[in-house]
ZAMARGU-4260 file (C-alpha; in steps of 0.2 Angstrom, whole numbers, plus 5000, padded with zeros to 4 digits):
<rodrens>
0) 5849/4642/4842 | 5856/4645/4824 | 5848/4642/4808 | 5855/4625/4805 | 5850/4619/4822
5) 5831/4625/4818 | 5832/4616/4801 | 5836/4601/4812 | 5823/4603/4823 | 5822/4599/4843
10) 5827/4581/4848 | 5827/4575/4865 | 5844/4570/4870 | 5835/4554/4874 | 5834/4550/4856
15) 5816/4545/4855 | 5808/4553/4841 | 5789/4554/4846 | 5783/4561/4829 | 5792/4549/4821
20) 5785/4536/4831 | 5767/4540/4828 | 5769/4542/4810 | 5776/4524/4810 | 5761/4517/4820
25) 5770/4503/4827 | 5779/4505/4843 | 5777/4490/4852 | 5795/4489/4858 | 5802/4498/4874
30) 5818/4506/4864 | 5824/4509/4879 | 5826/4492/4886 | 5843/4484/4885 | 5838/4468/4877
35) 5839/4476/4859 | 5857/4483/4862 | 5873/4473/4859 | 5889/4475/4869 | 5903/4487/4862
40) 5916/4476/4868 | 5910/4459/4865 | 5905/4467/4846 | 5922/4474/4844 | 5930/4455/4847
45) 5917/4449/4835 | 5926/4460/4821 | 5942/4453/4826 | 5936/4435/4824 | 5933/4441/4806
50) 5950/4448/4805 | 5958/4433/4812 | 5946/4422/4800 | 5957/4430/4786 | 5973/4423/4793
55) 5964/4406/4792 | 5957/4408/4773 | 5967/4397/4761 | 5961/4410/4748 | 5972/4423/4754
60) 5991/4424/4750 | 6003/4416/4765 | 6011/4430/4768 | 5995/4441/4768 | 5989/4428/4781
65) 6003/4430/4793 | 5998/4450/4791 | 5982/4446/4798 | 5988/4435/4812 | 5999/4450/4816
70) 5988/4462/4815 | 5975/4453/4829 | 5991/4453/4839 | 5992/4471/4838 | 5974/4474/4840
75) 5972/4464/4855 | 5986/4474/4862 | 5978/4489/4861 | 5960/4482/4867 | 5970/4477/4885
80) 5978/4495/4887 | 5962/4504/4883 | 5946/4493/4886 | 5949/4481/4897 | 5961/4492/4908
85) 5945/4505/4909 | 5933/4490/4914 | 5947/4486/4928 | 5948/4505/4932 | 5927/4506/4933
90) 5926/4487/4943 | 5940/4494/4956 | 5929/4510/4959 | 5916/4501/4962 | 5905/4507/4948
95) 5889/4498/4946 | 5882/4509/4931 | 5878/4497/4917 | 5882/4498/4898 | 5868/4499/4885
100) 5866/4482/4885 | 5863/4481/4904 | 5879/4472/4909 | 5889/4479/4925 | 5908/4484/4921
105) 5914/4466/4931 | 5899/4456/4920 | 5908/4464/4905 | 5925/4458/4911 | 5920/4439/4912
110) 5913/4438/4896 | 5928/4447/4886 | 5939/4435/4894 | 5929/4420/4888 | 5930/4424/4869
115) 5947/4432/4871 | 5954/4415/4877 | 5944/4407/4862 | 5952/4420/4851 | 5970/4415/4859
120) 5968/4396/4858 | 5963/4398/4839 | 5976/4411/4835 | 5990/4399/4841 | 5984/4384/4831
125) 5985/4394/4817 | 6002/4402/4821 | 6008/4382/4821 | 6000/4380/4806 | 6006/4395/4797
130) 6024/4391/4802 | 6023/4376/4794 | 6016/4383/4777 | 6032/4395/4778 | 6044/4381/4781
135) 6035/4374/4765 | 6041/4389/4755 | 6059/4390/4761 | 6054/4402/4775 | 6060/4395/4793
140) 6058/4403/4809 | 6071/4392/4822 | 6076/4389/4839 | 6095/4392/4841 | 6096/4374/4844
145) 6091/4369/4826 | 6104/4379/4818 | 6121/4369/4812 | 6136/4374/4819 | 6141/4385/4806
150) 6124/4396/4807 | 6127/4395/4826 | 6144/4402/4828 | 6139/4414/4816 | 6123/4420/4827
155) 6134/4420/4844 | 6146/4431/4834 | 6132/4443/4831 | 6127/4442/4848 | 6144/4448/4855
160) 6145/4463/4841 | 6125/4469/4842 | 6116/4463/4856 | 6126/4459/4870 | 6132/4477/4875
165) 6114/4483/4875 | 6108/4471/4889 | 6105/4475/4906 | 6105/4461/4916 | 6097/4464/4933
170) 6099/4454/4949 | 6084/4451/4961 | 6087/4450/4980 | 6089/4462/4996 | 6100/4474/4988
175) 6090/4473/4972 | 6072/4474/4973 | 6062/4469/4960 | 6063/4480/4943 | 6052/4490/4934
180) 6045/4482/4921 | 6040/4494/4905 | 6025/4491/4895 | 6023/4479/4880 | 6042/4473/4885
185) 6048/4456/4881 | 6056/4451/4896 | 6070/4434/4901 | 6069/4429/4919 | 6085/4419/4922
190) 6086/4408/4935 | 6106/4404/4939 | 6116/4398/4952 | 6136/4397/4956 | 6142/4379/4951
195) 6142/4370/4966 | 6130/4380/4976 | 6112/4377/4980 | 6103/4394/4981 | 6095/4400/4963
200) 6096/4419/4960 | 6084/4425/4948 | 6087/4439/4935 | 6079/4450/4922 | 6085/4454/4906
205) 6075/4466/4896 | 6074/4461/4878 | 6080/4480/4868 | 6070/4478/4855 | 6062/4495/4853
210) 6074/4507/4846 | 6089/4495/4845 | 6090/4493/4826 | 6088/4475/4828 | 6073/4466/4821
215) 6063/4453/4832 | 6068/4440/4818 | 6086/4440/4815 | 6089/4434/4800 | 6104/4420/4799
220) 6108/4419/4780 | 6110/4434/4770 | 6101/4426/4757 | 6091/4411/4764 | 6076/4416/4773
225) 6080/4408/4790 | 6078/4419/4805 | 6078/4417/4823 | 6069/4428/4836 | 6079/4441/4846
230) 6076/4434/4863 | 6080/4417/4858 | 6097/4423/4852 | 6099/4429/4870 | 6093/4415/4879
235) 6106/4404/4867 | 6122/4415/4876 | 6116/4417/4892 | 6133/4409/4896 | 6142/4426/4891
240) 6131/4436/4900 | 6134/4425/4917 | 6151/4418/4915 | 6156/4404/4927 | 6137/4404/4934
245) 6124/4388/4929 | 6109/4393/4919 | 6094/4384/4930 | 6081/4392/4918 | 6076/4404/4905
250) 6057/4409/4904 | 6049/4424/4893 | 6037/4437/4900 | 6028/4452/4894 | 6017/4464/4902
255) 6003/4475/4897 | 5998/4491/4906 | 5984/4500/4907 | 5984/4515/4894 | 5968/4526/4902
260) 5976/4537/4915 | 5971/4553/4909 | 5959/4563/4920 | 5957/4581/4911 | 5951/4595/4918
265) 5938/4607/4910 | 5948/4621/4917 | 5966/4615/4912 | 5979/4629/4914 | 5992/4622/4902
270) 5985/4608/4893 | 6002/4601/4886 | 6010/4599/4902 | 5997/4588/4908 | 5996/4577/4894
275) 6016/4577/4896 | 6013/4572/4914 | 6000/4560/4909 | 6012/4550/4897 | 6023/4549/4912
280) 6009/4541/4922 | 6005/4530/4910 | 6023/4522/4910 | 6019/4517/4927 | 6000/4513/4926
285) 5994/4497/4933 | 5997/4480/4923 | 5982/4473/4916 | 5991/4457/4909 | 6005/4446/4909
290) 6010/4434/4896 | 6022/4420/4901 | 6028/4407/4889 | 6021/4389/4893 | 6038/4382/4899
295) 6037/4395/4916 | 6035/4386/4931 | 6020/4391/4943 | 6033/4396/4955 | 6038/4410/4944
300) 6021/4413/4937 | 6014/4415/4956 | 6031/4428/4958 | 6026/4437/4945 | 6009/4440/4948
305) 6014/4446/4968 | 6026/4457/4962 | 6018/4465/4949 | 5999/4466/4958 | 5989/4456/4946
310) 5977/4438/4949 | 5989/4424/4944 | 5973/4415/4937 | 5964/4429/4928 | 5976/4441/4922
315) 5990/4429/4916 | 5989/4420/4899 | 5999/4406/4893 | 6008/4408/4875 | 6014/4392/4867
320) 6021/4401/4851 | 6027/4417/4848 | 6025/4431/4861 | 6019/4448/4853 | 6014/4441/4837
325) 6011/4460/4830 | 6031/4458/4827 | 6026/4444/4814 | 6023/4462/4804 | 6043/4460/4800
330) 6040/4443/4793 | 6023/4448/4783 | 6035/4460/4774 | 6048/4448/4765 | 6049/4452/4747
335) 6042/4436/4740 | 6028/4444/4727 | 6020/4426/4725 | 6014/4425/4743 | 6008/4442/4743
340) 5992/4450/4735 | 5997/4457/4717 | 6003/4473/4721 | 5995/4488/4722 | 6001/4506/4719
345) 5988/4520/4721 | 5987/4530/4704 | 5983/4547/4701 | 5965/4554/4701 | 5960/4555/4685
350) 5955/4571/4683 | 5974/4577/4692 | 5984/4567/4679 | 5992/4575/4665 | 6002/4592/4664
355) 5992/4605/4675 | 6004/4611/4687 | 5990/4622/4698 | 5978/4611/4703 | 5970/4626/4711
360) 5965/4631/4693 | 5958/4613/4690 | 5948/4613/4708 | 5940/4630/4699 | 5937/4624/4683
365) 5934/4605/4684 | 5931/4600/4702 | 5925/4597/4714 | 5934/4581/4714 | 5931/4564/4724
370) 5946/4556/4731 | 5946/4538/4736 | 5961/4532/4744 | 5972/4520/4742 | 5964/4518/4725
375) 5968/4535/4722 | 5986/4542/4728 | 5987/4552/4744 | 6004/4560/4736 | 5997/4567/4721
380) 5981/4573/4726 | 5981/4579/4746 | 5999/4584/4748 | 6000/4588/4731 | 5986/4602/4737
385) 5996/4608/4750 | 6013/4608/4742 | 6007/4620/4729 | 5998/4629/4742 | 6015/4632/4751
390) 6025/4640/4736 | 6008/4648/4727 | 6011/4668/4728 | 5993/4669/4726 | 5992/4659/4743
395) 5989/4669/4758 | 5983/4657/4773 | 5985/4640/4776 | 5975/4631/4790 | 5972/4614/4794
400) 5967/4600/4810 | 5980/4588/4813 | 5975/4571/4824 | 5988/4558/4817 | 6003/4559/4805
405) 6017/4549/4798 | 6034/4551/4807 | 6043/4556/4790 | 6028/4567/4784 | 6029/4578/4769
410) 6012/4588/4776 | 6023/4595/4791 | 6037/4599/4778 | 6024/4608/4765 | 6017/4618/4780
415) 6034/4624/4785 | 6040/4628/4768 | 6024/4640/4766 | 6028/4649/4784 | 6045/4651/4776
420) 6036/4659/4761 | 6029/4670/4770 | 6012/4663/4772 | 6000/4663/4788 | 5999/4646/4794
425) 5988/4640/4807 | 5987/4621/4813 | 5977/4614/4825 | 5986/4600/4834 | 5975/4585/4844
430) 5988/4582/4860 | 5976/4568/4864 | 5975/4556/4850 | 5979/4541/4860 | 5998/4532/4858
435) 6002/4547/4846 | 6002/4560/4860 | 6022/4561/4861 | 6021/4561/4843 | 6011/4577/4842
440) 6019/4586/4856 | 6035/4584/4845 | 6025/4590/4829 | 6017/4603/4838 | 6033/4612/4846
445) 6042/4609/4828 | 6028/4618/4821 | 6028/4632/4834 | 6046/4636/4832 | 6044/4639/4813
450) 6033/4654/4817 | 6017/4643/4814 | 6003/4647/4824 | 5998/4630/4832 | 5982/4629/4844
455) 5980/4611/4855 | 5962/4609/4850 | 5946/4616/4861 | 5947/4610/4880 | 5935/4596/4883
460) 5934/4590/4865 | 5944/4581/4854 | 5947/4587/4837 | 5946/4574/4828 | 5941/4581/4811
465) 5950/4580/4794 | 5951/4597/4784 | 5962/4609/4776 | 5958/4627/4770 | 5966/4637/4759
470) 5964/4657/4755 | 5970/4662/4737 | 5969/4678/4729 | 5962/4673/4712 | 5960/4685/4698
475) 5940/4688/4703 | 5946/4691/4722 | 5948/4680/4738 | 5944/4662/4734 | 5945/4648/4750
480) 5950/4630/4742 | 5947/4617/4755 | 5950/4597/4757 | 5937/4588/4769 | 5943/4570/4772
485) 5937/4554/4782 | 5956/4548/4785 | 5969/4557/4794 | 5985/4565/4786 | 5994/4551/4787
490) 6004/4543/4770 | 6008/4528/4777 | 5990/4523/4781 | 5985/4531/4764 | 5992/4517/4757
495) 5981/4505/4768 | 5965/4513/4774 | 5951/4515/4763 | 5946/4533/4765 | 5937/4546/4755
500) 5941/4565/4752 | 5935/4581/4744 | 5943/4593/4735 | 5933/4610/4733 | 5929/4628/4732
505) 5913/4629/4735 | 5910/4646/4742 | 5896/4642/4756 | 5909/4627/4762 | 5923/4641/4761
510) 5913/4652/4772 | 5909/4638/4784 | 5926/4633/4787 | 5930/4650/4792 | 5918/4649/4803
515) 5923/4633/4810 | 5942/4636/4810 | 5937/4653/4820 | 5929/4642/4834 | 5944/4630/4835
520) 5957/4645/4838 | 5945/4655/4850 | 5941/4639/4859 | 5925/4642/4865 | 5906/4641/4853
525) 5898/4657/4851 | 5882/4653/4840 | 5888/4651/4822 | 5879/4650/4807 | 5884/4634/4795
530) 5877/4634/4778 | 5882/4617/4771 | 5895/4610/4786 | 5888/4599/4798 | 5901/4598/4813
535) 5899/4591/4830 | 5896/4592/4843 | 5881/4605/4842 | 5875/4601/4825 | 5878/4584/4816
540) 5869/4571/4827 | 5854/4583/4827 | 5855/4584/4807 | 5858/4564/4805 | 5840/4561/4817
545) 5830/4574/4808 | 5836/4567/4789 | 5832/4548/4797 | 5815/4557/4804 | 5811/4563/4787
550) 5814/4546/4778 | 5801/4540/4790 | 5789/4552/4785 | 5793/4550/4765 | 5790/4530/4768
555) 5774/4533/4777 | 5768/4546/4763 | 5772/4534/4750 | 5788/4542/4745 | 5804/4537/4741
560) 5814/4531/4758 | 5831/4521/4760 | 5845/4524/4772 | 5863/4518/4768 | 5877/4522/4781
565) 5894/4517/4779 | 5905/4521/4795 | 5917/4513/4807 | 5907/4509/4821 | 5887/4512/4826
570) 5884/4513/4845 | 5876/4529/4847 | 5860/4525/4856 | 5849/4539/4850 | 5855/4535/4832
575) 5851/4517/4834 | 5833/4519/4842 | 5830/4533/4825 | 5834/4517/4815 | 5823/4506/4823
580) 5807/4516/4821 | 5813/4520/4802 | 5813/4499/4803 | 5797/4498/4809 | 5790/4512/4799
585) 5794/4502/4782 | 5811/4511/4778 | 5823/4500/4773 | 5841/4502/4781 | 5857/4496/4773
590) 5873/4499/4786 | 5890/4493/4783 | 5900/4495/4799 | 5915/4489/4800 | 5919/4485/4819
595) 5907/4487/4834 | 5887/4487/4831 | 5876/4489/4845 | 5863/4488/4836 | 5853/4468/4831
600) 5847/4468/4814 | 5834/4456/4807 | 5821/4457/4823 | 5804/4455/4817 | 5793/4469/4819
605) 5809/4480/4827 | 5821/4478/4813 | 5818/4468/4800 | 5819/4480/4785 | 5838/4483/4793
610) 5854/4474/4785 | 5869/4475/4793 | 5887/4470/4784 | 5905/4472/4788 | 5918/4471/4776
615) 5935/4464/4778 | 5950/4464/4765 | 5966/4469/4762 | 5962/4488/4766 | 5956/4494/4782
620) 5937/4500/4778 | 5939/4518/4787 | 5926/4529/4777 | 5910/4537/4785 | 5898/4540/4771
625) 5880/4545/4774 | 5867/4544/4762 | 5849/4546/4762 | 5836/4545/4747 | 5826/4559/4752
630) 5810/4555/4741 | 5822/4556/4726 | 5832/4570/4731 | 5845/4561/4736 | 5859/4569/4749
635) 5876/4561/4751 | 5888/4566/4764 | 5906/4560/4770 | 5916/4565/4784 | 5927/4562/4800
640) 5914/4555/4812 | 5906/4538/4817 | 5890/4535/4823 | 5897/4537/4841 | 5892/4543/4857
645) 5910/4551/4858 | 5908/4555/4841 | 5894/4566/4839 | 5893/4574/4857 | 5913/4574/4863
650) 5922/4578/4849 | 5924/4591/4836 | 5919/4582/4818 | 5917/4589/4800 | 5904/4582/4791
655) 5900/4589/4772 | 5886/4587/4759 | 5892/4580/4742 | 5881/4588/4729 | 5889/4586/4712
660) 5878/4573/4702 | 5895/4564/4695 | 5903/4564/4714 | 5886/4555/4718 | 5887/4543/4705
665) 5906/4539/4711 | 5899/4535/4730 | 5884/4527/4722 | 5894/4514/4712 | 5905/4512/4726
670) 5891/4508/4740 | 5882/4497/4725 | 5898/4487/4725 | 5900/4485/4745 | 5883/4481/4746
675) 5882/4467/4733 | 5901/4460/4741 | 5900/4441/4743 | 5919/4441/4745 | 5924/4450/4757
680) 5908/4453/4767 | 5901/4447/4782 | 5883/4448/4786 | 5877/4452/4805 | 5864/4439/4814
685) 5851/4446/4826 | 5863/4439/4840 | 5877/4449/4836 | 5887/4435/4827 | 5891/4437/4809
690) 5891/4425/4794 | 5902/4426/4779 | 5895/4430/4763 | 5898/4416/4749 | 5902/4419/4730
695) 5890/4414/4717 | 5898/4413/4701 | 5914/4420/4694 | 5910/4437/4697 | 5906/4434/4715
700) 5924/4428/4720 | 5930/4445/4716 | 5928/4459/4733 | 5924/4476/4732 | 5940/4482/4734
705) 5948/4471/4721 | 5934/4479/4709 | 5938/4498/4716 | 5954/4492/4711 | 5949/4490/4694
710) 5938/4506/4691 | 5952/4517/4697 | 5963/4510/4683 | 5948/4510/4670 | 5945/4530/4675
715) 5964/4534/4674 | 5967/4524/4659 | 5950/4531/4649 | 5956/4550/4652 | 5975/4547/4646
720) 5967/4539/4631 | 5958/4554/4627 | 5973/4564/4631 | 5983/4555/4620 | 5971/4560/4607
725) 5970/4579/4610 | 5988/4581/4612 | 5997/4569/4602 | 6011/4580/4595 | 6015/4586/4612
730) 6015/4566/4616 | 6028/4563/4605 | 6039/4578/4607 | 6041/4572/4627 | 6044/4556/4623
735) 6059/4562/4609 | 6068/4572/4622
</rodrens>
């Protein structure tokens, strides 16, 4: 056991903290009983109800409401692929193991379907309402039959020139068996017959949206917001596809396949090869859902169910509006500023602005720096850090972890530049990042070809940590500079996800990162001593449980005790048990949990001291922040780990302390704003439902996200005013140039 583990103390895997329970003196609940826990899948669907509500909230601009409607479509697609797919596998394998809340896989599926059908019904009603509101703003999504003659001729010409050559109509008869249907593809089931014949032939046409360069919503007029759907354009021109045939029917359908196909071996000889095989398997995985339009006949529904191997009653969903609503992102992106949130441009970090080309000098002399994305720019902080490292002649080594990144990533380019400039570069690429496996294989291969040392994580553990390590030969010796974050190194999501980061040259953190990367690149876990960092799976959970236990002791002894945790999800039974014990001891617990939360707050005698809130707004809350009052010796931690079993025991995560009083003050400000939010916050009830907080007075009408935008603007403006006072002549000279 290393020094950090000794500090954390022994915690049994059951999570029952015996000494804490005794100190509380109020153990009257069986904390292993399923009644005190909620269901992960159902609480995640509750989160999507909150997101969906944003599409119905008239306080949001119209195109932003369309955006939230599209998000729900995307989220539910992923839910079917990942969560329902996994549950169906368990049912098929006869698994009877119950979830933490006491439900079997089949019970979970039954309840999930009831919730999803309700969400679908509400989603389609809201779509109808929003399309009417769009029409009132001269944005029209029309069937081809509603176009005037000139518009229809234009669309037909577009079809002939741009769509018809891409189509591959497939017949279905004894010589042509039912074709393979790819995941999430849109398909037309077309019935045709010869003019005087009696036999109807069925044909399938795949709508070639992905990679075709043609949008799902095709603009009819160049200067007007009039759109027709890609599939409707095909359906309106079937006489061209089937010349001389009579079109009997044209029906739209879409399938969703299970994405849970991986069977990883802890002794994998070639992880890359295994993942490539799994990706191929996923293409042919079982179907978990078929969506059909409301006009499809019962005969054709049952034919599809039979051919695709699903239950015609449970697995077929009728869509009366636009199928694949995630594509409404195209409409949400229309350039009509008055129908969007006020524009937000991420600002320069207030301490990293001005004429300071050497970011390492700034970190050394004025750091550490707390980064708050998207309020502060990702490109002028994290990307700048890596860019300067790639060209600085004093930088010798760069190491980083890569979980997800964007297609046009500057991060990748700076790593390649660093290698070309003679620096040692090592990158740990997580090949198991769900739905990003292909992209990460591509980046890993690209980096290796440039001479970069690429490691594919540790077998059996996903590397989810977000860290960059830079070794630089400073004037006083070798110094380690680091970035530790809560979000991926992804420029696109950095503009829409709310995340935190730390730029530092703290010596202990540098030493810890040296040990950490040696663990990742060696691929096994000998005993390592960490001074400040808390990595998982061996240390982080023990530290969190120990800190909760200490808060209980402070409370019992009359000291100052307070726990405030901000995470995407809270599903780990041991952490929940410890928080229940803290509440029983009288410790106040504030939880800001974005989506799944299995803890039940507000139960007398068990959790009456626990408050759970969820914040939904224009930015996706993604930061992980952990605070403990510690009898006045406050502790703040940020990092990549959520409060989930998978993060704490089956992933490589990194959480770091934020020790600077100035940075702690910023984190305290953020927590206070979010806990006081009355505009974008929902409060959890003991039964797992949520009640939306209502604004009180003028100040309450602004969300914490709006206030954080304002705070970042004020910080930057204050620094720039100070710079103008200190360097007035320089500013004037630059202006004249």
